[in-house]
C-alpha positions as CSV (number, residue, x, y, z in Angstrom):
1,M,0.0,0.0,0.0
2,P,1.2,3.6,-0.6
3,A,0.7,4.5,3.0
4,D,2.8,1.6,4.1
5,D,5.6,2.6,1.7
6,T,5.7,6.2,3.1
7,D,5.8,4.9,6.6
8,A,8.6,2.4,5.9
9,A,11.0,4.9,4.3
10,P,11.1,7.4,7.2
11,S,11.2,4.7,9.8
12,G,14.1,3.0,8.0
13,R,16.0,6.3,8.1
14,V,15.3,6.8,11.8
15,R,16.5,3.3,12.6
16,S,19.7,3.8,10.6
17,R,20.5,7.0,12.6
18,R,19.7,5.5,16.0
19,T,21.7,2.3,15.4
20,G,24.6,4.2,13.9
21,S,24.6,2.0,10.7
22,K,26.8,3.5,8.0
23,G,25.3,1.5,5.1
24,A,21.7,2.5,5.6
25,S,21.6,4.9,2.7
26,P,21.5,3.1,-0.7
27,A,22.4,6.3,-2.5
28,I,25.7,6.7,-0.6
29,E,26.5,3.1,-1.1
30,A,25.9,3.4,-4.8
31,R,28.4,6.2,-5.0
32,R,31.1,4.3,-3.3
33,P,30.7,0.6,-4.2
34,G,33.0,-1.9,-2.7
35,R,34.4,0.4,-0.1
36,S,34.4,-0.4,3.6
37,P,33.0,2.1,6.0
38,A,36.5,2.8,7.5
39,L,37.9,3.8,4.1
40,T,35.2,6.4,3.5
41,R,36.5,8.7,6.2
42,R,38.4,11.8,5.4
43,P,42.2,11.7,5.8
44,S,42.1,14.2,8.7
45,A,39.7,11.9,10.6
46,T,42.0,8.9,10.3
47,R,45.1,10.9,11.3
48,P,46.2,10.3,14.9
49,P,45.6,13.3,17.3
50,R,49.3,13.5,18.0
51,S,50.2,14.0,14.3
52,R,47.5,16.6,13.9
53,G,48.9,18.5,16.9
54,A,52.4,18.3,15.5
55,R,51.2,19.5,12.1
56,R,49.3,22.4,13.7
57,L,52.4,23.3,15.8
58,Y,54.6,23.3,12.7
59,E,52.2,25.5,10.7
60,Q,52.0,28.0,13.6
61,A,55.8,28.1,13.9
62,R,56.2,28.5,10.1
63,R,53.7,31.4,10.1
64,A,55.5,33.0,13.0
65,W,58.8,32.6,11.3
66,D,57.6,34.3,8.1
67,R,56.2,37.4,9.9
68,P,57.6,40.7,8.9
69,L,59.0,41.5,12.4
70,T,60.7,38.1,12.9
71,A,64.2,39.4,11.9
72,Y,63.7,42.6,14.0
73,Y,62.9,40.6,17.2
74,L,65.6,38.0,16.5
75,I,68.3,40.6,16.2
76,L,67.2,42.6,19.2
77,G,66.5,39.6,21.4
78,S,69.6,37.5,20.6
79,S,72.0,40.4,20.8
80,L,70.7,41.6,24.2
81,L,70.7,38.0,25.6
82,I,74.3,37.5,24.4
83,T,75.4,40.8,26.0
84,V,73.6,40.1,29.3
85,L,74.9,36.5,29.5
86,G,78.4,37.9,28.6
87,L,78.3,40.3,31.5
88,V,77.5,37.5,33.9
89,M,80.3,35.4,32.6
90,V,82.8,38.3,32.6
91,Y,82.1,38.8,36.3
92,S,82.5,35.1,37.0
93,A,85.6,34.5,34.8
94,S,87.5,37.7,35.8
95,M,87.1,37.6,39.6
96,I,90.3,35.6,40.2
97,K,92.3,37.5,37.6
98,A,91.3,40.8,39.3
99,L,92.4,39.5,42.7
100,E,95.7,38.3,41.3
101,L,96.3,41.9,40.2
102,S,95.3,43.2,43.7
103,L,92.2,44.8,42.3
104,P,88.5,44.5,43.5
105,A,86.8,41.3,42.4
106,S,84.3,43.3,40.3
107,Y,86.9,45.5,38.6
108,F,86.6,44.0,35.1
109,F,82.9,43.6,35.4
110,R,82.4,47.3,36.2
111,K,84.4,48.3,33.2
112,Q,82.5,45.9,31.0
113,F,79.1,47.1,32.4
114,L,80.0,50.7,31.7
115,A,81.0,49.8,28.1
116,A,77.7,47.9,27.7
117,A,75.7,50.9,28.9
118,I,77.5,53.2,26.4
119,G,77.1,50.5,23.7
120,T,73.4,50.3,24.4
121,G,73.1,54.0,23.8
122,L,75.0,53.6,20.5
123,L,72.7,50.8,19.6
124,L,69.6,52.9,20.2
125,V,71.1,55.8,18.2
126,A,72.1,53.6,15.3
127,S,68.8,51.8,15.2
128,R,67.0,55.2,14.8
129,M,69.3,56.6,12.2
130,P,68.2,56.5,8.5
131,A,70.4,54.8,5.9
132,K,71.4,58.1,4.4
133,L,73.0,59.3,7.6
134,H,74.9,56.0,8.0
135,R,76.2,56.5,4.5
136,A,77.2,60.0,5.3
137,L,79.2,58.8,8.4
138,S,81.1,56.2,6.4
139,Y,83.9,58.4,5.1
140,P,84.6,60.3,8.4
141,L,84.6,57.0,10.3
142,L,87.1,55.5,7.8
143,M,89.4,58.5,8.0
144,G,89.2,58.5,11.8
145,A,90.0,54.8,12.0
146,I,93.0,55.1,9.7
147,F,94.3,58.1,11.6
148,L,94.1,56.3,15.0
149,M,95.7,53.2,13.5
150,V,98.6,55.3,12.3
151,L,98.9,56.8,15.8
152,V,99.2,53.3,17.3
153,Q,102.5,52.8,15.4
154,I,104.1,56.0,16.8
155,P,106.4,55.2,19.8
156,G,105.1,56.7,23.0
157,I,101.5,56.8,21.8
158,G,100.8,53.2,20.9
159,H,101.1,50.5,23.5
160,A,101.7,46.8,23.2
161,V,99.5,44.2,25.0
162,N,100.6,40.5,24.8
163,G,103.1,41.3,22.1
164,N,100.6,43.2,19.8
165,Q,101.0,46.9,19.5
166,N,97.5,48.0,18.8
167,W,96.3,50.0,21.8
168,I,96.1,53.7,22.7
169,Y,95.8,54.6,26.4
170,L,93.2,57.3,27.1
171,G,94.2,57.9,30.7
172,G,93.5,55.9,33.8
173,P,92.2,52.4,33.3
174,F,90.8,53.2,29.8
175,Q,92.4,52.2,26.5
176,L,91.3,52.0,22.9
177,Q,91.9,49.5,20.2
178,P,91.4,51.4,16.9
179,S,91.5,48.3,14.7
180,E,88.1,47.3,16.1
181,F,86.6,50.4,14.8
182,G,88.3,49.8,11.5
183,K,86.1,46.8,10.9
184,L,83.0,48.9,11.2
185,A,84.5,51.6,9.0
186,L,85.4,49.2,6.3
187,I,81.8,47.8,6.2
188,L,80.1,51.2,6.0
189,W,82.5,52.7,3.6
190,G,82.6,49.5,1.4
191,A,78.8,49.2,1.4
192,D,78.4,52.9,0.3
193,L,81.1,52.5,-2.4
194,L,79.6,49.3,-3.9
195,A,76.1,50.7,-3.7
196,R,77.1,53.8,-5.7
197,K,78.9,51.7,-8.3
198,Q,75.9,49.4,-8.6
199,D,73.6,52.3,-9.2
200,K,76.0,53.3,-12.1
201,R,76.1,49.7,-13.3
202,L,79.9,49.6,-12.9
203,L,80.2,46.3,-10.9
204,T,80.2,44.3,-14.1
205,Q,83.8,45.4,-14.6
206,W,86.3,43.7,-12.3
207,K,88.5,46.8,-12.0
208,H,85.5,48.8,-10.5
209,M,84.8,45.9,-8.2
210,L,88.3,45.8,-6.8
211,V,89.4,49.4,-6.9
212,P,89.5,51.2,-4.5
213,L,87.9,48.6,-2.1
214,V,90.7,46.1,-2.1
215,P,93.6,48.7,-1.8
216,V,91.9,50.4,1.1
217,A,91.3,47.1,2.8
218,F,95.0,46.2,2.3
219,L,95.9,49.5,3.8
220,L,94.0,48.7,6.9
221,L,95.4,45.1,7.0
222,G,98.9,46.5,6.7
223,L,98.4,48.9,9.6
224,I,97.0,46.0,11.7
225,M,99.9,43.6,10.8
226,L,102.4,46.3,11.7
227,G,101.2,45.8,15.3
228,G,101.3,42.0,14.9
229,D,97.5,41.4,15.4
230,M,96.9,38.4,13.1
231,G,93.5,37.7,14.5
232,T,92.0,41.0,13.7
233,A,93.6,40.8,10.2
234,I,91.8,37.5,9.6
235,I,88.4,39.0,10.6
236,L,89.0,42.1,8.3
237,T,89.9,39.7,5.5
238,A,86.6,37.8,6.0
239,I,84.7,41.1,5.8
240,L,86.4,42.0,2.6
241,F,85.5,38.6,1.1
242,G,82.0,39.0,2.3
243,L,81.6,42.3,0.5
244,L,83.1,40.9,-2.7
245,W,80.7,37.9,-2.5
246,L,77.7,40.1,-2.0
247,A,78.8,42.3,-4.9
248,G,78.7,39.3,-7.2
249,A,82.4,38.8,-7.8
250,P,83.2,36.1,-10.4
251,T,84.5,32.8,-9.1
252,R,87.9,33.3,-10.8
253,L,88.3,36.8,-9.3
254,F,87.1,35.6,-5.9
255,A,89.5,32.6,-6.0
256,G,92.4,34.8,-7.1
257,V,92.0,37.3,-4.2
258,L,91.5,34.4,-1.8
259,G,94.6,32.7,-3.1
260,I,96.7,35.8,-2.7
261,A,95.4,36.4,0.9
262,A,96.1,32.7,1.8
263,L,99.6,33.0,0.4
264,V,100.3,36.2,2.4
265,G,98.9,34.7,5.5
266,L,101.0,31.5,5.2
267,M,104.1,33.6,4.8
268,L,103.3,35.7,7.9
269,I,102.7,32.5,9.9
270,K,105.9,30.8,8.6
271,T,108.0,33.8,9.6
272,N,106.7,33.9,13.2
273,A,107.5,31.2,15.7
274,N,104.6,32.1,18.0
275,R,102.1,31.8,15.1
276,M,103.7,28.5,14.1
277,S,103.3,27.1,17.6
278,R,99.6,28.2,17.6
279,L,99.1,26.4,14.3
280,S,100.7,23.2,15.7
281,C,98.3,23.2,18.7
282,I,95.2,22.5,16.6
283,G,93.6,19.4,18.1
284,A,96.4,19.1,20.7
285,I,95.7,17.0,23.8
286,D,99.3,17.3,25.2
287,L,100.8,20.5,26.7
288,G,103.9,20.2,24.4
289,P,107.6,19.9,25.4
290,Q,107.7,23.6,26.4
291,G,104.1,24.1,27.3
292,E,103.3,25.9,24.0
293,C,99.8,24.3,23.9
294,W,99.0,25.1,27.5
295,Q,96.1,27.4,26.7
296,A,94.5,25.2,24.0
297,V,94.7,22.1,26.2
298,H,93.3,23.7,29.3
299,G,90.5,25.2,27.2
300,I,89.5,21.6,26.4
301,Y,89.9,20.6,30.0
302,A,87.4,23.3,31.0
303,L,84.8,22.2,28.4
304,A,85.2,18.6,29.3
305,S,84.8,19.1,33.0
306,G,81.5,21.0,32.5
307,G,79.4,18.0,31.7
308,W,75.8,18.5,30.7
309,F,74.8,21.3,33.0
310,G,78.2,22.6,34.3
311,S,79.6,23.0,37.8
312,G,77.6,26.2,38.5
313,L,78.3,29.9,38.2
314,G,81.5,30.8,39.9
315,A,82.6,27.2,40.4
316,S,85.2,27.1,37.6
317,V,88.5,25.5,38.4
318,E,90.4,26.5,35.3
319,K,90.1,30.2,35.9
320,W,92.2,29.9,39.1
321,G,95.4,30.5,37.1
322,Q,95.3,27.5,34.9
323,L,93.6,29.0,31.8
324,P,95.2,32.3,30.5
325,E,92.8,35.0,29.4
326,P,89.7,33.4,30.9
327,H,87.6,36.5,30.6
328,T,88.6,37.5,27.0
329,D,89.6,35.0,24.4
330,F,88.7,31.9,26.3
331,I,85.5,33.0,28.0
332,F,83.6,30.4,26.1
333,A,85.6,27.7,27.8
334,I,84.7,29.1,31.2
335,A,81.0,29.2,30.1
336,G,81.3,25.5,29.1
337,E,82.8,24.6,32.5
338,E,80.2,26.5,34.6
339,L,77.1,26.2,32.4
340,G,77.9,22.9,30.7
341,L,76.9,21.7,27.3
342,A,73.4,23.3,27.8
343,G,75.0,26.7,28.2
344,T,77.4,26.5,25.3
345,L,74.6,25.2,23.0
346,S,72.5,28.2,24.1
347,V,75.2,30.6,23.2
348,L,75.7,28.9,19.8
349,A,71.9,29.1,19.2
350,L,71.8,32.8,20.0
351,F,74.6,33.5,17.5
352,A,72.9,31.3,14.9
353,A,69.7,33.3,15.3
354,L,71.6,36.6,15.0
355,G,73.3,35.3,11.9
356,Y,70.1,34.1,10.3
357,A,68.3,37.4,11.0
358,G,71.2,39.3,9.4
359,I,71.1,37.2,6.3
360,R,67.4,37.6,6.1
361,V,67.6,41.4,6.3
362,A,70.3,41.4,3.6
363,G,68.3,39.1,1.4
364,R,64.9,40.8,1.5
365,T,65.9,44.4,1.0
366,E,65.9,46.2,-2.3
367,D,68.4,48.9,-1.2
368,P,71.9,47.9,-2.3
369,F,73.6,49.8,0.6
370,V,71.4,48.0,3.2
371,R,72.2,44.6,1.5
372,Y,76.0,45.2,1.6
373,A,76.1,46.7,5.1
374,A,73.8,44.1,6.6
375,G,75.8,41.3,4.9
376,G,79.1,42.8,6.0
377,V,78.0,43.1,9.7
378,T,76.7,39.5,9.6
379,T,79.9,38.3,8.1
380,W,81.9,40.1,10.8
381,I,80.0,38.8,13.8
382,T,79.6,35.2,12.6
383,A,83.2,34.9,11.3
384,Q,84.6,36.3,14.6
385,A,82.4,33.9,16.6
386,V,83.5,31.0,14.5
387,V,87.2,31.8,14.8
388,N,86.9,32.3,18.6
389,I,84.8,29.2,19.3
390,G,86.8,27.1,16.9
391,A,90.0,28.0,18.7
392,V,88.5,27.1,22.1
393,L,87.3,23.8,20.7
394,G,90.8,23.1,19.3
395,L,89.6,23.1,15.7
396,L,91.3,26.3,14.7
397,P,94.5,28.1,15.7
398,I,94.3,30.5,18.6
399,A,93.8,33.9,16.9
400,G,93.4,36.1,19.9
401,V,90.0,37.5,18.9
402,P,87.2,38.1,21.4
403,L,83.8,36.5,21.2
404,P,81.5,39.2,19.9
405,L,79.2,40.8,22.5
406,F,80.3,38.2,25.0
407,S,84.0,38.6,25.9
408,Y,85.5,41.3,28.0
409,G,86.7,44.4,26.1
410,G,85.0,47.8,25.6
411,S,86.9,48.5,22.4
412,A,85.3,45.4,20.8
413,L,81.9,45.8,22.4
414,L,81.2,49.4,21.4
415,P,81.5,49.1,17.6
416,T,79.8,45.7,17.7
417,M,76.7,47.1,19.4
418,F,76.6,49.9,17.0
419,A,76.7,47.4,14.2
420,V,73.8,45.5,15.8
421,G,72.0,48.8,15.9
422,L,72.6,49.0,12.1
423,L,70.9,45.6,11.6
424,I,67.9,46.7,13.8
425,A,67.6,49.9,11.7
426,F,67.7,48.0,8.5
427,A,65.1,45.4,9.8
428,R,62.8,48.3,10.7
429,E,63.1,49.9,7.3
430,D,61.6,46.8,5.6
431,P,58.2,47.9,4.2
432,A,56.3,45.0,5.7
433,A,58.0,45.5,9.1
434,K,57.4,49.3,9.0
435,A,53.7,48.7,8.4
436,A,53.5,46.1,11.2
437,L,55.2,48.5,13.6
438,A,52.9,51.4,12.5
439,V,49.8,49.3,13.4
440,R,51.2,48.6,16.8
441,R,51.4,52.3,17.8
442,P,48.7,53.2,20.3
443,G,47.3,56.1,18.2
444,V,47.1,54.1,15.0
445,R,45.6,51.1,16.7
446,W,42.9,53.3,18.3
447,K,42.0,54.9,15.0
448,T,41.9,51.5,13.3
449,M,39.6,50.1,16.0
450,R,37.4,53.2,15.8
451,R,37.2,52.9,12.0
452,R,36.2,49.2,12.3
453,V,33.4,50.1,14.8
454,K,32.0,52.7,12.5
455,M,31.9,50.4,9.5
456,R,29.8,47.8,11.3
457,P,26.3,47.8,9.7
458,S,24.5,46.8,12.9
459,G,25.9,49.7,15.0
460,E,26.8,47.3,17.8
461,R,29.9,48.0,19.8
C-alpha cells in the first residue's frame, strides 16, 4: 500500500540514525561501491591526534617565522641576551684575575658594564638613524679609524699588549683599540662604495669591483699587521671577502683574491715562531715539550669538566690561574665549564639566530647599501664567533680575537653594538616591518579600531 511505503521509508532512516549504521543509505553506497566504512572517512579523521597537533604546531611556527618582524625581534633579542649573559660570565671569569692583580673582584665587570651601557646608547642611536645618515658617516669614520691606527704605530703613543702593539691609552684604566673600529669603518665605507657603483652599473667590470675597495682594505690590513695582530687581520679579510661575495664577484676573481690572501697569511705564519706554535696546537691533547699548547689544552679541560649542565656559576677551576685570558679570548671555555653543554649550545643558538636574522635582512631588501652593510655586519659577527669558538674547541689556531658581545673588552663591544643597531635599523626599514610597527602604535591602533566600529552595519559595539 502507498501508506505503508511512506511509513517504511522514514522509519528506516530513523532506525539507521539510531543504530549508527553506516550502510543504511543506498544512495551513498551506490556512489562508493565496494568500499568499507572505515575507508570512507576523510584523511584528517584517520590521522592520529598527536600527528594533527604536531602539524598544527609546525604551521604555527612557520607562520610566526615568516612574519615581517621576525628578523627585528631575533636581532634585538639575541644580541641583548648574548650581552647580558656575557656580563654574567665576565664577572664570574674575571674575579680571580682581578684578585691576582690586587684589584677589586668586580673591577673588570664594572668596566664591561660601563661599556655595555654606552654601547646600548650607541645601539639605540644607530637603530634610529636613517640609511642616508649611515652612508654620510662612512667616510669620516674610515678617515678617523686610519688616523688612529697610524697613531698606534708611533712610539710613545701606541702601547703593546701581549706582544701586539694595537692600543692607545686614554688615561687611567681606559684604553682604545682602533682596529676594532676599522672593521665597522670598512663595512660602512665599502657598502656605500659598492652601492654607488651598482647604481651606475659599474660592478660588471672587475676593476671597478676591486678598486678602491681592495687597496683600502689592504691599507687597513697593513696597519694592523704592523702591530702584529693576526687575529683582527683575519676578521678584516673575512669582511672583505663577504663584501666581494655580495657584490657578485666572479669565481675566478674571488678565488684569485682568496689565493693571494692565503699565500700572504701563510708567509706571515711561517716567519713567526709564535704563530707556528699556535698552528701546531690544533687538536692538541698534550701540553707540548715547552708548554706551548697550555692554553689550548686547558680550554679543552674546561669544556670537558663542565658536563651536561656545568659546575655552576663561579665554580670554575680552570680560571684559578690554569687558563690564560679566561675573561677575554677563552671565556667560552669558562662558560662551558660553569654552564655545561646546555649553556654552550644556548650561546651557539643565539649566535645562529643573530646570523640568520642578518642574512634575512640582507636578502629581503631592495636597497643595495642595506644589503652590503647588513651582509658585512653579519659576516663580521659570525666569522669572529666561528674563529673564537673554533680556537676554544681546538679546531682552529688561537687567533686572539674576542667572542662578539660576550668577551671582556670595551673597544670590541662598542663598535659591535653599533653594528647591531645598524641591523635593527635595516630590519625596521623593511616595508612590511614598517607597516607592522605602525599598526602597533597606540594612536594608530585606536584609530583603526574606531574605523572598524563605525563600519559595522549593525551599529553594535
